[in-house]
N, C-alpha and C positions, 0 to 999 in steps of 0.2 A: 195293524190297520189304523189304530188311533194315532200312532206316531206319524204315519204317512199323511193322514188327514191334517194333523197339526202343522206339518211342514208346508203343505200346500196353502193353508190358510195364512200362515205367517208370511208367505211371500207377498200377500196382498195387504198386509198390515201397514207397512211404512207409509203408503199413500193415504189410506183411509183414516188412520189414526191422527195424522197431522191435520187433515181436512176437518175432522170432527172437532179438534181442539180450537181451530180457528173460527168455526161457525156455530159452535154449541151455544144454545140459549141458556142464559143464567137466570135462575129463579131464587127467590128468598127461601131460605131453609125453614121448614116447619117439621114437627114430629112425624108428619105423614110422608116426608121425603124419603125415597128409597135409594140408597147408594148402589152403584153397580157392583155386583159380586166380583171378588178377585183378590189378588195378593198385592199389598202395598209394600213396595221396596223403600219408599221415602214418604215423608209427610206431604210433599208437593203433589204426589199422586192422589192423596186424600182431597186436597184443595181443588184439584182438577177433576175429581170423580173419575179417575182414569187408572184403575188398577191393572195388574197383569191378569187377564182372564183365564179361566180354567182350560180353554182350548190351547193356550200357549204353555201350560204347565205339563212337564213330562212326569207322568204318574200312571201306575197301573190301577189306581182306584177309580171308581165311577165318579166323573165330574158332576153328575146330577144328584149324587147322594147329598142329603141335607148336611151331613157332617164332613163333607169333603175337605174343607179348609181346616177345620178343627183337627182332623186326623193328619192332614198334610204337615202342619207345623209341629207335630210330634217327632218328625224326622230331624236329624242333625243338619242335613243339607237339603236344598230344594233346587231342582233343575227346571229350566224353562227356556223358551225362545224369546229373545228380546225383540224390539220393534223392527230390527233389521233382519230378523230371521236367523240370527246366530244363537247357537246353544250356549247357555250360561249356567253356572252353578253358584249358589250363594249359601253361606251358613245361615241357618234359621235364626240364630241370634242376631243377625245383621239386618233383618227386615223390620219394617215399622209396625206392620200388623196385617189385618185382612178384613174383608167384608163378606159376611155370610147372611143370606136372607135379608139383605138391605140394611143390616146393622153392622156398625164398626167395632172391631176388636183391636185394641192397642197392646203392643208388647211393652211391658215395663216390669222391672225387677225379675226378669226371666219368666214372666207369665203373660198370658193373653187374656185381657179383661175387656168386657163390653164397656163402651162409652155411651151411657144413657142420655147424658145432657150434652147437646152439641149447639154451638153458637159462637159468638165473638169470643167467649171464654167457655171451654168445655170442662166437664167434670167426670171423674171416674174413680173407682176404688181399686186397690191392689194390696195383696199381702206382702209383708216385708219381714225378713228374719232379723230379730233383735238379739244382739249379743250383749249379755250383761256380765261384767267382770267385777267382783266385789271382794274385799279383803275379809278373810275369815281367820281370826287369831286362834281358833280352836281346832282348825283342820290340820291333821297330820297325815300327809300322803306318803307313808313310809314305803309303799311299793315303788313309787316313782323316785324316791330318794336313793334307792339302790339296796338298802338292807334295813332290817328292823332293829331299832334301838329303843327299848322301852323307857330309857331314861332321857331320850332326846325328842323334843317336839319343836317344830318351827311353823310359823304361820304361812298360809298360802293364799294366793288370789284364786278364787273359784269362778269358773266361767259357766254360764248357763245360756241356752238358746231358746227362744220362743218366737212364735209367729203372731204378728199383729196385722189387722186390716186398717189401712190408712187411706185418706182421701187426698186426691190430687186435682190440680187444675191444668189445663192445656190452653195456651194462648194460640188462637187460631191464626193470628197474623204471623207469628214467628215460629210456632211449633214448640216453644219453650214449655217445659213441664215444671210445676212448682207445687209445694205442699199447699193444701187447702186450709187456710187459717186467716185470722184477722189481718195479719201483716201482708199476706199476698193479695187479699181482696183490696186492701187499702192501696197497695201499689198499683193495681190495675185500674181502680176507680179514678186515679189521677188524670186519666185520659178524658174524663168527663167532669169538669169543675163543679157543676151543679150537684151531681150525685156524690162527688167526693166531699163537698162541704156539708151536705145533708148527713152523710155517714159519720164524718168527724164531729158533728154536733152531738152525737149520741154518746152515752157512757159506754165503757168497754164491755160491760155485761150485755148491754142491749145490742152492741155491734156484733158480738159473737152469736146472739140469737137470730140476727137478721142477715147473716152472710148470704144465704141462698136467695133471700128476697132481693138484695141489691145485685146479686149476680144475674137474676132473672131480668131485672129492670135494665141492666146494662146490655144484655143480649137483645132485649126488645128494642132498645134505641139504636143499636148497631147490628142489624141482621146480617147474617152471612149469605152471600150469593154463591150458588153452586151451579156448575154446568149440568144440563140434562142430557144424558147419553141415550 
């Protein structure tokens, strides 16, 4: 029944969706702004506040469940009807993210993380696997060597893995993602000569302390305009 309903609704989507994009009112983003729930295939859908809605997603799960999208992206592939009513399937690793309860979740490093700061420049955190290979002159892996020789020892490079939480920025104009540090903030501030000069007049230690401060000021000067759906 849900599949039949989805097909019927999708037949009406081509006309209505294009009309909405042409006539949608744009408002300045504030923390109170609520994005339309749905699946983002691309970053452009984020900018247009026009994700693939639950009614077009082929799933046996309850679309009104609070964790619908969180559970959906646990699958390796996702099936849905496009704007022309055709059935499509996409690898979950190929989608940009999703919106749930008005909040945006971006896929990065194979994970979906909430993006709490949205503006001209967005900010989010994500875990990353760090591989550390170091030289150990006292390590003798005789099992990997093939046989045990008590009179022979050779040094090995030992590899360890760990998980670190890192901060990232997303340029809302281009969709480009970069690490959140002094160099990336400096590169972004070049767009505003006054803020850039003020930032560069500070010592490096002070710059590192005020990264969020300058990020907030840049977002205040260049607000993002989003369509209301």
